[in-house]
C-alpha positions as CSV (number, residue, x, y, z in Angstrom):
1,G,-30.0,-1.6,-57.9
2,V,-32.8,-4.1,-58.6
3,V,-32.5,-7.8,-59.5
4,I,-35.3,-9.2,-61.6
5,D,-35.0,-13.0,-62.1
6,T,-38.3,-13.7,-63.8
7,I,-40.1,-13.3,-67.1
8,G,-43.5,-13.3,-65.4
9,I,-44.3,-9.6,-65.7
10,T,-47.5,-9.2,-67.6
11,D,-47.9,-5.4,-67.7
12,P,-44.6,-3.6,-67.1
13,D,-46.3,-0.1,-67.3
14,T,-48.2,-0.9,-64.1
15,L,-45.2,-1.9,-62.1
16,T,-43.1,0.1,-59.7
17,I,-40.0,-1.5,-58.1
18,H,-37.8,0.5,-55.7
19,Q,-34.1,0.2,-55.1
20,G,-32.5,-2.9,-53.5
21,T,-35.4,-5.2,-54.3
22,V,-34.9,-8.8,-55.5
23,I,-37.7,-10.5,-57.6
24,G,-37.1,-14.3,-57.5
25,N,-37.1,-16.8,-60.2
26,G,-40.6,-17.6,-61.5
27,A,-42.4,-14.9,-59.6
28,L,-45.4,-13.5,-61.3
29,L,-46.3,-9.8,-61.3
30,I,-49.7,-9.3,-62.8
31,G,-51.0,-5.9,-63.7
32,H,-54.5,-6.8,-65.0
33,T,-57.5,-9.0,-64.5
34,I,-60.3,-9.9,-66.9
35,K,-63.8,-9.7,-65.5
36,D,-67.0,-10.1,-67.6
37,G,-64.9,-9.9,-70.7
38,V,-63.4,-6.5,-69.7
39,F,-59.7,-5.8,-68.9
40,H,-59.2,-4.1,-65.5
41,F,-55.7,-2.7,-64.8
42,G,-54.1,-2.1,-61.4
43,S,-50.7,-1.1,-60.3
44,V,-48.2,-3.3,-58.5
45,S,-45.8,-1.5,-56.1
46,V,-42.8,-3.1,-54.4
47,G,-40.9,-1.0,-51.8
48,R,-37.2,-0.7,-51.1
49,Y,-35.1,-3.6,-50.1
50,C,-37.8,-6.2,-50.5
51,T,-37.6,-9.8,-51.5
52,V,-40.2,-11.5,-53.7
53,E,-39.3,-15.2,-53.3
54,P,-39.6,-17.7,-56.2
55,R,-43.0,-18.4,-57.6
56,A,-44.8,-15.7,-55.5
57,V,-47.7,-14.0,-57.2
58,L,-48.4,-10.3,-56.9
59,Q,-51.9,-9.4,-58.3
60,P,-53.2,-6.1,-59.5
61,G,-53.4,-3.5,-56.7
62,A,-50.7,-5.3,-54.6
63,R,-48.5,-2.9,-52.5
64,I,-45.5,-4.3,-50.8
65,D,-44.1,-2.1,-48.0
66,H,-40.3,-1.4,-47.6
67,Y,-38.2,-4.2,-46.2
68,S,-40.8,-6.9,-46.7
69,I,-40.5,-10.5,-47.8
70,V,-43.2,-12.2,-49.9
71,P,-42.7,-15.9,-49.3
72,A,-42.3,-18.5,-52.0
73,L,-45.6,-19.6,-53.5
74,G,-47.3,-16.7,-51.6
75,T,-50.0,-14.5,-53.2
76,V,-50.6,-10.8,-52.5
77,G,-53.7,-9.2,-53.9
78,R,-55.4,-5.8,-53.7
79,N,-55.6,-4.4,-50.1
80,Q,-53.2,-7.1,-48.8
81,M,-49.8,-6.3,-47.6
82,P,-47.2,-8.6,-45.9
83,S,-45.7,-7.3,-42.7
84,P,-42.2,-6.0,-42.9
85,L,-39.8,-8.7,-41.8
86,R,-36.6,-6.9,-42.1
87,S,-35.2,-4.2,-39.9
88,P,-35.7,-0.8,-41.6
89,Q,-32.2,0.5,-40.7
90,P,-30.6,2.1,-43.8
91,A,-26.8,1.9,-44.0
92,S,-24.9,5.0,-43.0
93,G,-25.2,7.8,-45.6
94,Q,-28.5,6.5,-47.0
95,E,-31.7,8.4,-46.8
96,E,-34.2,7.7,-44.1
97,L,-37.2,5.3,-44.6
98,R,-40.1,7.2,-46.2
99,G,-43.4,6.0,-47.6
100,F,-43.6,5.6,-51.4
101,Y,-47.4,5.7,-52.0
């Protein structure tokens, strides 16, 4: 139940994408940084029914809450989270909204 329309995923082992999410064309999901010649890994978590618009960048440590939209050309880094822009009302028969962290 996820649409991934990008090849810009650098570290798939550090990535969590929940159901109903759409990752736009050219989005970049980065799971590592290099500082002082040392690799540092961080997870990237995207909640349920989110949209990561084209060419958005999610950096290590990014956590996107359920029902959020990351705008085109936007960047989300560690300890940053866009506000949910969609109404968190699951369709009838679906489970209630719960945290995923």
